[in-house]
N, C-alpha and C positions, 0 to 999 in steps of 0.2 A: 192141215192148213192150206189153204187154195193159193195158187200165184197168178199173176195176170197172164202167164204164157201157159197155162194148164186149164183144162176144162174145167167148168164150175160156173158158178153163179157171177163171181167176181170178174172173170173175163167178160162174160156176157154183158154184165153192166157197163164195163168200159168200151165194148164195141159198140153198144146200143148209144153211149155218149158220143162218142165220134161219128156214128151216124147222124146224129142230130146236129154236129158241127157244120157251120156253113164255113165255105172256103174264104169268103169275103172277110168274114168276121174274125178267122185266124188270122188272115193277113194284116188285119187292122190292129188287133191285139198284138202281132209279132212287131208291126211298125212302133206301136205305141212302147211296147218294152224296149225296144232299141233306142226310141228318143229317150226315155225315162234312164236307160243305162249310158246314153251318151252326157246327158245331163250330170246324172251322178259323177262320172268320169271329169267333167269340167269342173265341177264344184269342188271335187277331191283335190284337183290339181293346183286349183284357186287356194284352196285350203293347206296345201302343202307348200305353194310360193309364200302364203302368208306367214306359215311357220317359218319357213326360213328367212323371211325379212326380220320376223321377232327375234329368231335365234342370232341373226346379225346386229340388231338392235341391242342385245343382250350383252353381247361379246364387245360392242363397241362401248357401251355405258360401262363395262368392266374396265375397257382400257382407258376411257376418260376418268374414271374413280382414281386409276393406277397413277395417270398425269395429275389430276388434281392433289393425289397426296404428294407427290413429287413437287409440286409447284407450293402446297403449304409448307412443305418443308423447306424449299429456296427461300419462302418468304421468311420463314423463322430467321435463317440464316441471314438475309438482309437485314432485317430488323435489328439483330445482333451488331452487326457491322456498322449499321447506322447509328446504333447507341454508342459505340465504341468511337467514331469517328465526331459525333456531338461531343463527347468528352474532350475530345482531341482539340476540338475548335474551341470550344470553352477555354481551356488552359491556352491556347494560342493566342485568342481573343484578349484574354487576362495579360499575358505577357506583353501583347501590342500595346493595350492601354496603359501598362507600367512604364513601357518604354517610350511612349509619346509623353508621359507625364516628366520621367527623366529628362528627355530631351527638352522638352519646355523649359525646365528649372535650370538647366545646363544654359539653354539661350539666353536665359534670365539673369543668370548669377554668375555665370563663368565664363561664357562667349567672349564678351567684349576683351577681356584680358587675355583669350586665348589668341583672337582675332587680330588684337596689337600685337602680341609677338610674333604672329605669322607675319603681319605686314614689315616687322622689321627684319627676319629672316629673308624674305623676299627681295628687301632694299639690297641687302647684302649681297644676295645670289646675283642679283641683275644689275650692280653697281651703280644704284639709285636710279634705275631707268623706271623703277616703280617704288614709289617712295611708302605708300600704306595699303591697306587694304580696307575696304567697306563692306558691310554685310549687314546694312540696316534691315533687310527683310530674310534673313536667313543665309544659310549657306547655298541654298539653290538659286540665289540673286547676287554672287560675289561680284563685285567690280575693284578693279587695280587703280590707283590714283597715279596718273601720270603728271600730276603738276599741272604745268600751263597746257597741256594736250588734253587735260580733262581725265575722265573717267573711261576704263574700257571694260564693257561688260564682259561676262563671263564666255556668251556666245562668239567672243571674238578672239578668244585664246587660243595660241597655238596648243599642239599635245605638249610638247615640251613644257611651257608656261603652266600647264594645268598639272603635269606630274610634279613640277617644283614646288607649286602652291601646295599640292597635298602631301608632299613631304616636310614642307614648312610647317604646313596646319598640324603633320602628324607630331613633330618633335615640341610645337608649342604646346600641344595638348599633354603629351608626356611629362612636360616641364611643370604645366600648372597641376597635374594629376599628383606628380610626385612632391610637390610644394606641401601637400597635407600632413598634418603630423601622424607619426606611428606607422607610416606606410614606407616599405620597402623595396625602392626601384626592381623592376624585373629587366631581364635581359631584352634588348631592341633586337629584332631579325629585321635585316633588309635583303631584298634579292633584286639585284641589278635595275635600281630605282632611277639611275642616272642615265638609262639605256639613251631617253630623248632630250638630253641636256643640250639645249643651242648653242653651239660654239664652244670653242676651248675655253672661253673665259667663265661662262656658266659652268662648266664641268668643273673647272679648278675651284670656283668659289664655292661650288655644291658640297666639292669633296671637304674643302676648310670648314664648311659648316657643320659636317657630319663629324670630322676630326674635333672640332671643339665641342659637340654635343657628346663624343665619347671619353672625353677628360672627366665627366660627371657620370656618365651611365656607361654601361657594358653594351657594345653592339658588335653584332655578328654579322657582317656583310659579307653575301655569297654574289659573285660576278664570274660570266665566263668569257670577260672582255679585259684582257691584258691592258689595255690603256687604261682602264679605269681604275684598275688594280694599281697600275703604276703613280697615278694621281692621289689616290689614297693613301698611297705608301709615303709619298712626299709630303702630304700633309699631316700626316701621323706616322711620323718615323718610328717611334716605339711602339706600335702596334704589332701584335704577333699575327706573321702572315703565314698560312697555309696554302699548299698546292696538290690537288688531285691528279694524280698522274699514274695511268695505268690501273686504276681501281686501289691504288695506295697513296696515302694522303702523308706527304713529306713536307718539310719546313722550306719556304721560298727562300 
């Protein structure tokens, strides 16, 4: 077997080919080869960058799919929460409608008697200054009858007058409610409802009103004011009085 480095026809053929080559032609072919190589490298680099971009897009798409799955799961949770809230709203709305209906019936059927009784109690507490109560437009527009002085709208009442009227209205409502047959009166709990009673006379009169009410109904009155306790004890001497002292309840 002949090689290019050994004597023979093959070597001679190669040497003849080299002799026939022009130096300029070799340079041109070399430059062409170099340009082709550079272009190939450029295209390969572009292909690599494109592949990297696609890899990033694929990874981002996978991340987006994960986020989408989480969002869909959260959406289902929110839908379930909305369904629960809708049920709660429906119950609350129905309760509100029923309460409005009950209030309207009370205002039409029972309120006149309750308002009249509350006016009588306010007359006693204020020693006749307020002779009666007007509530022709409902309890949000109550007026006190001052006789010759006219009517005093709710916006002009003092805090003490407001609280005394609320107490009178509460007692009147309880009396009216318990007047119905087959109803057993429940204990009435009061917690310092006389704090803002205006003047000693009204405090004493309010104490007498509560004492009179307690003759028919069980009243539990809580106070941290010794003066109020004294007034109530004088108005209702037979009442059972307890005092909380150092965490212990003792008979006063």
